[in-house]
C-alpha positions as CSV (number, residue, x, y, z in Angstrom):
1,M,-6.7,36.6,2.5
2,K,-10.0,35.0,3.3
3,I,-12.0,32.4,1.5
4,S,-14.7,34.0,-0.7
5,N,-18.3,32.8,-0.6
6,K,-17.8,31.5,-4.2
7,N,-15.1,29.0,-3.1
8,L,-16.7,27.8,0.2
9,A,-18.0,24.7,-1.6
10,R,-14.3,23.7,-2.2
11,H,-13.1,24.5,1.3
12,F,-13.0,21.8,4.0
13,D,-11.6,21.3,7.5
14,V,-9.8,18.2,6.2
15,I,-9.2,16.8,2.8
16,V,-8.4,13.1,2.6
17,I,-6.7,11.9,-0.6
18,G,-7.6,8.2,-1.0
19,S,-10.5,6.0,0.0
20,G,-8.9,2.9,1.4
21,L,-9.2,1.7,5.0
22,A,-6.8,4.4,6.3
23,G,-8.7,7.2,4.5
24,M,-12.2,6.0,5.4
25,A,-11.3,5.3,9.1
26,L,-9.8,8.7,9.4
27,A,-12.8,10.4,7.9
28,L,-15.2,8.5,10.2
29,N,-13.0,9.4,13.3
30,L,-13.3,13.1,12.3
31,A,-16.7,13.6,10.8
32,D,-18.7,14.2,13.9
33,R,-16.7,17.4,14.5
34,Q,-15.2,18.4,11.2
35,R,-16.2,18.8,7.5
36,V,-14.3,16.2,5.6
37,A,-13.8,15.6,1.8
38,I,-12.6,12.3,0.5
39,I,-11.0,12.6,-2.9
40,T,-10.7,9.3,-4.8
41,K,-9.7,8.8,-8.4
42,R,-12.1,6.1,-9.2
43,G,-14.9,4.8,-7.0
44,L,-15.0,4.7,-3.2
45,M,-14.2,0.9,-3.2
46,D,-11.5,0.9,-5.9
47,G,-8.4,0.5,-3.7
48,A,-6.1,-2.2,-2.4
49,S,-7.8,-2.4,1.0
50,D,-10.9,-3.9,-0.7
51,W,-8.7,-6.7,-2.2
52,A,-7.0,-7.7,1.1
53,Q,-7.9,-11.4,1.7
54,G,-6.0,-12.7,4.8
55,G,-7.1,-10.4,7.7
56,I,-5.8,-8.1,10.4
57,A,-3.1,-9.1,12.9
58,A,-3.8,-8.3,16.6
59,V,-3.3,-9.8,20.0
60,L,-6.7,-11.1,20.9
61,A,-6.2,-14.7,22.2
62,D,-5.4,-15.5,25.8
63,D,-2.2,-17.5,24.8
64,D,-0.8,-14.6,22.7
65,S,1.0,-11.5,23.9
66,V,2.0,-8.0,22.9
67,E,5.6,-8.9,23.3
68,A,5.3,-11.9,21.0
69,H,3.6,-9.8,18.2
70,I,6.3,-7.2,18.6
71,R,9.0,-9.8,18.4
72,D,7.5,-11.4,15.3
73,T,7.2,-8.0,13.6
74,Q,10.8,-7.2,14.4
75,I,12.1,-10.5,13.1
76,A,10.2,-10.2,9.8
77,G,11.4,-6.5,9.6
78,A,15.1,-7.8,9.6
79,G,16.1,-5.5,12.5
80,L,14.9,-2.3,10.9
81,C,11.6,-1.8,12.6
82,D,11.3,1.3,14.7
83,E,10.8,-0.1,18.2
84,A,8.5,2.7,19.5
85,A,6.3,2.7,16.4
86,T,6.0,-1.1,16.5
87,R,5.0,-1.1,20.2
88,F,2.5,1.7,19.5
89,V,0.7,-0.2,16.8
90,V,0.7,-3.6,18.5
91,E,-0.5,-2.1,21.8
92,N,-3.4,-0.4,20.1
93,G,-4.3,-3.5,18.0
94,R,-7.2,-4.7,20.2
95,A,-8.8,-1.3,20.4
96,A,-8.6,-1.0,16.6
97,I,-10.3,-4.4,16.1
98,E,-13.0,-3.5,18.7
99,W,-13.7,-0.3,16.8
100,L,-14.3,-2.3,13.6
101,I,-16.6,-4.7,15.4
102,E,-18.5,-1.7,16.7
103,Q,-18.9,-0.5,13.1
104,G,-20.5,-3.9,12.3
105,V,-17.7,-5.7,10.4
106,P,-18.8,-9.4,10.2
107,F,-15.6,-11.2,11.2
108,T,-15.7,-15.0,11.0
109,R,-16.8,-16.5,14.4
110,D,-15.3,-19.4,16.4
111,A,-16.0,-20.2,20.0
112,D,-12.9,-22.4,20.5
113,N,-10.2,-19.8,21.5
114,G,-12.0,-17.6,24.0
115,T,-12.2,-14.6,21.6
116,G,-15.5,-15.5,19.9
117,Y,-13.7,-15.2,16.6
118,H,-11.7,-17.5,14.4
119,L,-8.1,-16.6,14.3
120,T,-5.7,-17.9,11.6
121,R,-2.0,-17.9,11.4
122,E,0.2,-16.6,8.6
123,G,3.9,-16.7,7.7
124,G,6.2,-15.1,10.3
125,H,3.6,-15.2,13.1
126,S,4.3,-17.4,16.1
127,Q,0.6,-17.5,17.1
128,R,-2.8,-17.6,15.6
129,R,-3.7,-13.9,15.7
130,I,-5.2,-13.0,12.3
131,I,-8.9,-12.0,12.7
132,H,-10.6,-12.3,9.3
133,A,-13.9,-12.5,7.4
134,T,-13.4,-15.8,5.6
135,D,-10.9,-15.0,2.8
136,A,-12.3,-11.6,1.9
137,T,-11.5,-9.5,5.0
138,G,-10.7,-6.3,3.1
139,H,-14.0,-6.4,1.2
140,A,-16.0,-7.0,4.4
141,V,-14.3,-4.1,6.2
142,Q,-14.5,-1.7,3.3
143,T,-18.2,-2.5,2.5
144,T,-19.1,-1.8,6.1
145,L,-17.2,1.5,6.4
146,A,-18.3,2.7,2.9
147,E,-22.0,2.6,3.9
148,K,-21.2,4.9,6.9
149,V,-19.1,7.2,4.8
150,K,-21.8,7.6,2.1
151,N,-24.5,8.3,4.7
152,H,-22.5,10.8,6.9
153,A,-23.7,14.4,6.5
154,N,-20.2,15.8,7.2
155,I,-18.4,13.7,4.6
156,T,-18.3,14.9,1.0
157,L,-17.3,12.1,-1.4
158,L,-15.6,13.2,-4.6
159,E,-15.3,10.2,-6.8
160,K,-13.5,10.3,-10.2
161,H,-11.3,13.1,-8.9
162,I,-7.5,12.7,-9.1
163,A,-5.1,14.9,-7.1
164,I,-2.4,16.5,-9.1
165,D,-0.2,18.4,-6.6
166,L,-0.3,19.8,-3.1
167,I,-0.5,23.6,-2.6
168,T,2.0,24.7,0.0
169,G,3.2,28.0,1.4
170,K,6.5,27.6,-0.4
171,K,4.6,27.4,-3.8
172,L,2.6,30.5,-2.8
173,G,5.7,32.5,-1.8
174,L,4.7,32.5,1.8
175,E,7.2,32.3,4.7
176,D,5.6,29.2,6.1
177,N,5.7,25.9,4.2
178,A,2.4,24.6,5.5
179,C,0.0,22.7,3.2
180,H,-3.1,24.7,2.3
181,G,-4.9,22.6,-0.3
182,V,-4.6,20.6,-3.4
183,Y,-5.1,20.9,-7.2
184,V,-7.5,18.1,-8.4
185,L,-8.5,17.0,-11.9
186,D,-12.3,16.3,-12.1
187,K,-12.2,13.4,-14.6
188,T,-15.8,13.8,-15.6
189,S,-15.6,17.5,-16.7
190,G,-11.8,17.5,-17.5
191,K,-11.4,20.7,-15.4
192,V,-8.8,21.2,-12.7
193,K,-10.3,22.4,-9.4
194,T,-8.7,24.1,-6.4
195,F,-9.6,22.7,-3.0
196,S,-8.4,24.3,0.2
197,A,-8.3,22.8,3.7
198,K,-7.0,23.4,7.2
199,N,-5.4,19.9,7.0
200,V,-4.6,17.5,4.1
201,V,-4.1,13.8,4.6
202,L,-2.4,11.6,2.1
203,A,-4.0,8.1,2.2
204,S,-3.5,7.2,-1.4
205,G,-2.0,3.7,-1.0
206,G,1.0,2.1,-2.6
207,A,2.9,2.0,-6.0
208,G,2.6,-1.6,-7.2
209,K,1.8,-0.5,-10.7
210,V,5.4,0.6,-11.1
211,Y,6.1,-3.2,-11.7
212,L,4.9,-5.4,-14.6
213,Y,3.4,-8.0,-12.3
214,T,1.6,-6.9,-9.2
215,T,-1.3,-7.9,-6.9
216,N,-2.3,-4.3,-6.7
217,P,-5.3,-2.6,-8.4
218,D,-4.7,-0.2,-11.3
219,V,-5.0,2.8,-8.9
220,A,-1.8,2.0,-7.1
221,T,0.4,4.5,-8.9
222,G,2.4,6.0,-6.0
223,D,0.5,9.4,-6.2
224,G,0.8,10.3,-2.5
225,V,4.6,9.6,-2.2
226,A,5.3,11.5,-5.4
227,M,3.1,14.5,-4.4
228,G,4.7,14.5,-0.9
229,W,8.2,14.4,-2.3
230,R,7.6,17.2,-4.7
231,A,6.1,19.3,-1.8
232,G,9.3,18.7,0.3
233,C,8.6,15.7,2.5
234,Q,11.4,13.2,3.4
235,V,10.9,9.7,2.0
236,A,12.4,6.6,3.6
237,N,13.0,2.9,2.9
238,M,11.6,2.9,-0.7
239,E,13.9,0.0,-1.7
240,F,11.9,-2.4,0.4
241,I,9.2,-3.5,-2.0
242,Q,7.4,-6.6,-0.8
243,F,6.8,-9.2,-3.5
244,H,3.9,-11.5,-2.5
245,P,5.0,-15.0,-3.1
246,T,1.7,-16.4,-4.4
247,C,-0.1,-14.5,-7.1
248,L,-2.4,-16.7,-9.2
249,Y,-0.6,-17.5,-12.5
250,H,-3.2,-17.6,-15.3
251,P,-3.7,-15.4,-18.4
252,H,-7.2,-14.4,-17.3
253,A,-6.4,-13.9,-13.6
254,K,-5.2,-10.3,-13.5
255,S,-3.6,-9.5,-10.1
256,F,-5.5,-12.2,-8.2
257,L,-3.8,-12.9,-4.9
258,I,-3.7,-16.3,-3.1
259,T,-3.7,-15.4,0.5
260,E,-0.9,-16.2,2.9
261,A,-3.5,-18.0,5.0
262,V,-3.5,-20.9,2.5
263,R,0.0,-21.7,3.6
264,G,-0.9,-21.0,7.2
265,E,-3.6,-23.7,7.0
266,G,-1.2,-26.3,5.5
267,G,-0.6,-25.5,1.8
268,I,2.8,-26.6,0.5
269,L,4.8,-25.2,-2.4
270,V,5.8,-27.7,-5.1
271,L,7.3,-28.0,-8.5
272,R,5.3,-29.3,-11.5
273,D,6.2,-32.9,-10.5
274,G,5.1,-32.5,-7.0
275,T,8.5,-32.0,-5.4
276,R,8.4,-29.8,-2.3
277,F,11.2,-27.2,-2.2
278,M,10.7,-24.7,0.7
279,P,12.5,-26.9,3.3
280,D,15.6,-26.6,1.2
281,H,15.6,-22.8,1.5
282,D,14.4,-22.2,5.1
283,P,13.7,-24.4,8.2
284,R,10.3,-22.6,8.6
285,A,9.4,-23.8,5.1
286,E,6.1,-22.4,3.8
287,L,5.7,-20.4,7.0
288,A,8.8,-18.3,6.5
289,P,8.3,-14.6,6.0
290,R,7.3,-13.4,2.5
291,D,10.7,-12.2,1.4
292,V,12.2,-15.6,2.0
293,V,9.4,-17.4,0.2
294,A,9.4,-15.0,-2.7
295,R,13.2,-15.3,-3.2
296,A,12.9,-19.1,-3.0
297,I,10.2,-19.2,-5.7
298,D,12.2,-16.8,-7.8
299,F,15.3,-19.0,-7.4
300,E,13.5,-22.2,-8.4
301,M,11.9,-20.5,-11.4
302,K,15.1,-19.0,-12.7
303,K,17.2,-22.2,-12.0
304,R,14.7,-24.4,-13.8
305,G,13.3,-22.0,-16.5
306,L,9.8,-22.2,-15.1
307,D,6.9,-19.9,-15.7
308,C,5.4,-20.7,-12.2
309,V,5.4,-23.1,-9.2
310,Y,2.4,-24.6,-7.5
311,L,0.7,-24.2,-4.2
312,D,-1.0,-27.4,-3.1
313,I,-3.7,-27.6,-0.4
314,S,-5.7,-30.4,-2.0
315,H,-4.8,-32.8,0.9
316,K,-7.3,-30.8,3.1
317,P,-11.0,-31.8,3.1
318,A,-13.0,-30.2,0.4
319,A,-15.5,-28.9,2.9
320,F,-12.8,-27.2,4.9
321,L,-11.4,-25.4,1.8
322,K,-14.9,-24.2,0.7
323,E,-15.6,-22.9,4.2
324,H,-12.3,-21.1,4.8
325,F,-11.4,-20.0,1.2
326,P,-14.7,-19.5,-0.6
327,T,-13.4,-16.6,-2.8
328,I,-10.3,-18.4,-3.9
329,Y,-12.2,-21.6,-4.5
330,E,-14.8,-19.9,-6.7
331,R,-12.3,-17.8,-8.6
332,C,-10.0,-20.8,-9.3
333,L,-13.0,-22.9,-10.3
334,D,-14.0,-20.2,-12.8
335,L,-10.6,-20.6,-14.4
336,G,-10.8,-24.4,-14.5
337,I,-8.7,-25.1,-11.3
338,D,-10.4,-27.2,-8.6
339,I,-8.3,-26.5,-5.5
340,T,-9.8,-29.4,-3.7
341,R,-8.1,-31.7,-6.2
342,Q,-5.4,-29.7,-8.0
343,P,-2.5,-27.5,-7.0
344,I,-2.7,-23.7,-7.8
345,P,-0.2,-22.2,-10.3
346,V,1.5,-19.2,-8.6
347,V,4.2,-16.6,-9.2
348,P,5.6,-13.8,-7.0
349,A,4.2,-10.3,-7.7
350,A,4.9,-6.8,-6.4
351,H,2.5,-6.4,-3.4
352,Y,3.4,-3.8,-0.8
353,S,5.7,-0.7,-0.3
354,C,7.3,-0.8,3.1
355,G,8.7,2.7,2.7
356,G,7.0,6.0,2.0
357,I,6.7,9.5,3.4
358,V,8.4,9.8,6.8
359,T,5.8,10.4,9.6
360,D,5.8,10.6,13.4
361,R,3.6,8.9,15.9
362,A,0.7,11.3,15.1
363,A,1.1,10.7,11.3
364,R,2.5,14.2,10.8
365,T,4.9,14.8,7.9
366,D,7.7,17.4,7.5
367,I,5.1,19.9,6.3
368,A,2.7,21.5,8.7
369,N,-1.0,20.5,8.3
370,L,0.0,17.6,6.0
371,Y,-0.4,14.0,7.3
372,A,0.2,10.6,5.7
373,I,-1.4,7.3,6.7
374,G,-1.5,3.8,5.3
375,E,0.8,2.4,2.7
376,V,1.8,5.9,1.5
377,A,3.6,6.5,4.9
378,C,6.8,5.2,6.4
379,T,6.0,4.9,10.1
380,G,8.9,2.6,10.9
381,L,6.6,-0.4,11.7
382,H,7.5,-2.6,8.7
383,G,11.2,-2.1,8.7
384,A,12.8,-4.1,5.8
385,N,9.9,-6.4,5.4
386,R,6.2,-6.2,6.4
387,L,4.9,-9.0,8.6
388,A,1.7,-10.4,7.1
389,S,-1.6,-8.7,8.1
390,N,0.1,-5.8,9.9
391,S,-0.8,-3.3,7.2
392,L,-4.5,-3.0,7.8
393,L,-3.8,-2.7,11.5
394,E,-1.3,0.1,10.8
395,C,-4.0,1.9,8.8
396,L,-6.5,1.8,11.7
397,V,-4.1,2.8,14.4
398,Y,-2.6,5.8,12.6
399,A,-5.9,6.9,11.2
400,K,-7.1,7.3,14.8
401,A,-3.8,8.9,15.9
402,A,-4.0,11.5,13.0
403,A,-7.6,12.2,13.8
404,Q,-6.8,12.9,17.5
405,D,-3.9,15.2,16.5
406,I,-6.1,17.1,14.0
407,L,-8.9,17.5,16.6
408,G,-6.4,18.8,19.1
409,H,-5.0,21.6,16.9
410,P,-6.0,25.2,17.4
411,E,-8.1,26.6,14.5
412,T,-5.9,28.0,11.8
413,P,-7.2,30.8,9.5
414,S,-7.8,29.7,5.8
415,I,-6.4,31.6,2.9
416,A,-7.6,32.1,-0.7
417,L,-5.7,29.9,-3.2
418,P,-4.8,30.7,-6.8
419,E,-6.7,28.8,-9.5
420,W,-4.9,26.3,-11.8
421,D,-3.3,28.0,-14.8
422,E,-3.9,26.4,-18.1
423,S,-3.2,29.5,-20.2
424,R,0.0,28.2,-21.8
425,V,-1.0,24.5,-22.6
426,T,-2.8,22.8,-25.4
427,D,-4.5,19.5,-25.9
428,A,-2.1,16.5,-26.3
429,D,-1.4,15.6,-29.9
430,E,-0.1,12.0,-29.3
431,E,-1.3,10.2,-26.2
432,I,0.3,7.0,-27.4
433,V,3.6,8.4,-25.9
434,I,2.1,8.0,-22.4
435,S,1.1,4.3,-22.9
436,H,4.5,3.5,-24.4
437,N,6.4,5.1,-21.6
438,W,4.1,3.4,-19.0
439,D,4.8,0.0,-20.5
440,E,8.6,0.6,-20.8
441,L,8.8,1.7,-17.1
442,R,6.9,-1.3,-15.7
443,R,9.0,-3.8,-17.8
444,F,12.5,-2.4,-16.9
445,M,11.5,-2.0,-13.2
446,W,10.5,-5.7,-13.2
447,D,13.7,-6.8,-15.0
448,Y,16.2,-4.5,-13.2
449,V,14.7,-3.6,-9.8
450,G,12.9,-6.8,-8.8
451,I,13.3,-9.5,-6.2
452,V,17.1,-9.9,-6.8
453,R,19.2,-6.8,-7.7
454,T,22.7,-5.9,-8.9
455,N,24.5,-2.6,-9.3
456,K,24.5,-3.0,-13.1
457,R,20.7,-3.6,-13.2
458,L,20.1,-0.5,-11.0
459,E,22.3,1.7,-13.2
460,R,20.4,0.6,-16.3
461,A,17.1,1.4,-14.6
462,Q,18.3,4.8,-13.5
463,H,19.5,5.7,-17.0
464,R,16.1,4.9,-18.4
465,I,14.3,6.8,-15.6
466,R,16.3,9.9,-16.5
467,L,15.2,9.7,-20.1
468,L,11.6,9.1,-19.2
469,T,11.6,11.9,-16.7
470,E,12.8,14.5,-19.2
471,E,10.2,13.3,-21.7
472,I,7.3,13.3,-19.2
473,N,8.2,16.7,-17.8
474,E,8.2,18.2,-21.2
475,Y,4.9,16.6,-22.0
476,Y,3.5,17.8,-18.6
477,Q,4.5,21.4,-19.2
478,N,3.1,21.7,-22.7
479,F,-0.2,19.7,-22.6
480,R,-3.4,19.6,-20.6
481,V,-3.2,17.1,-17.8
482,S,-5.0,13.8,-18.0
483,N,-5.4,10.9,-15.6
484,D,-2.9,8.8,-17.4
485,L,-0.3,11.6,-17.5
486,I,-0.7,12.4,-13.8
487,E,-0.3,8.7,-12.9
488,L,2.7,8.2,-15.2
489,R,4.4,11.3,-13.8
490,N,3.9,9.9,-10.3
491,L,5.1,6.4,-11.2
492,V,8.3,7.7,-12.7
493,Q,9.0,9.8,-9.7
494,V,8.4,6.8,-7.4
495,A,10.6,4.5,-9.6
496,D,13.4,7.1,-9.2
497,L,13.0,7.0,-5.4
498,I,13.1,3.2,-5.3
499,V,16.2,3.0,-7.4
500,R,18.0,5.8,-5.5
501,S,17.2,4.1,-2.2
502,A,18.3,0.7,-3.5
503,Q,21.6,2.2,-4.8
504,S,22.4,3.7,-1.4
505,R,22.0,0.5,0.5
506,H,25.3,-1.5,0.4
507,E,24.0,-4.7,2.0
508,S,21.2,-7.2,1.7
509,R,18.4,-6.9,4.2
510,G,14.8,-8.1,4.2
511,L,13.2,-7.3,0.9
512,H,16.3,-5.7,-0.6
513,F,18.6,-8.5,-1.9
514,S,21.7,-7.4,-3.8
515,R,24.2,-9.9,-5.5
516,D,26.9,-7.3,-5.2
517,Y,26.3,-6.8,-1.4
518,P,25.1,-10.2,-0.1
519,Q,26.1,-9.6,3.5
520,T,23.9,-7.9,6.2
521,D,25.5,-5.1,8.1
522,A,25.7,-5.4,11.9
523,V,23.7,-2.2,12.4
524,A,20.4,-1.6,10.7
525,K,19.9,1.9,9.4
526,P,16.9,3.4,7.4
527,T,17.5,4.8,4.0
528,T,16.2,8.4,4.1
529,L,16.0,10.7,1.1
530,V,15.7,14.4,1.5
531,P,14.2,16.6,-1.3
């Protein structure tokens, strides 16, 4: 079957689902030779990459080394990092940063260390190796790349479009199970469109919105992992959800992150009375990896019945804080907190998914012509806990690897795809069901599948997930799809994968801490779920 002229406008060489750093970097690496569509459910900049404050970890300084960065990554990953994947990412780090500099990203300069750029240090790193643009690195990177994406003749940007499901050979009754396209809801018209492509790339980010408290933007609803799982991809290590230790605690500060670099530059964690507590939990104190710091804060809050703890960097000169943390300084000041004189109230919040769709070194999934990059993927780099500022680096390295693999493929013939069938559905009668289910899901995931877990809590969560899944599937089959329904369906699927992964790990390792299994096994093994 060939593509008809009528459908050529919806056919591309490559469809990228997601517009974060991974998606935009991939598109720009392909666009000189291929027609690329970027599908993003809000605007081009509405993803987690834009919110990243700290920076990008890479070996740039003369006194640093690839081996040291690999070692730091493996220590943070609690023995579960894939050695080959870790080396691949770290060894390609400098080239990734050089590519961003070529694109015009305005990293903060400093002549002192021989690189020409200021490098900061974050928890778990043995060296200063975080290149950054003050405390708004993600925004600087995304703004720079977005201009190039919007002005490239070979890139079609489809904003306010949300992917529903992948179209595979299996769904079409073909012998192969390659990916041939995707069904997408155009949120402006309310119509479902069929897009076909020779290759599809999932770059849709994480699933932080499965939890009540998260540093993630509202779009982080696990869409890529859920779609990949339904299509037949293996998923691994979903139990390892990183809770960022320091999210600003304030009723008007939704999801505002206080970067790791504040602790890297001397910030200390204290109780309301000024008592420092991190040295009691770990000899590395505030510079311990995120899982250690998050558990310590969680312990102190539960033990003492606190709503929050405090991050104090007011002992540093005011000029230093305004220069290095202008975004944090201004945001806190807007809320009546002067960080040059007062500690910052903070709580842990769901931040990053270390697991995801299993991929190889070229970002390929189990399904032919389907790739996954960025937070949606499980490359093996992060193991049981992501080392700070390795995530944006992973996005860049695997975006380039996927692009090279796609460009090296022989041309595959395209096939005509069936249109979305809405003949047996009606308009929803009570959309309040969706918001109620969404709220229930996020609350019980926070209560039962959070920083500290037990068998009983996981069983309770699984029971509720089963009930929600039945309700949502019935709703999905009978009513027209909406953005909220698609996201809720995906979140419940991801919640199920997180709980199943957590239940199958009978030890405590990295980000997964179980009171029933407090020991760490001698051999580290990934948790792999097969559809």
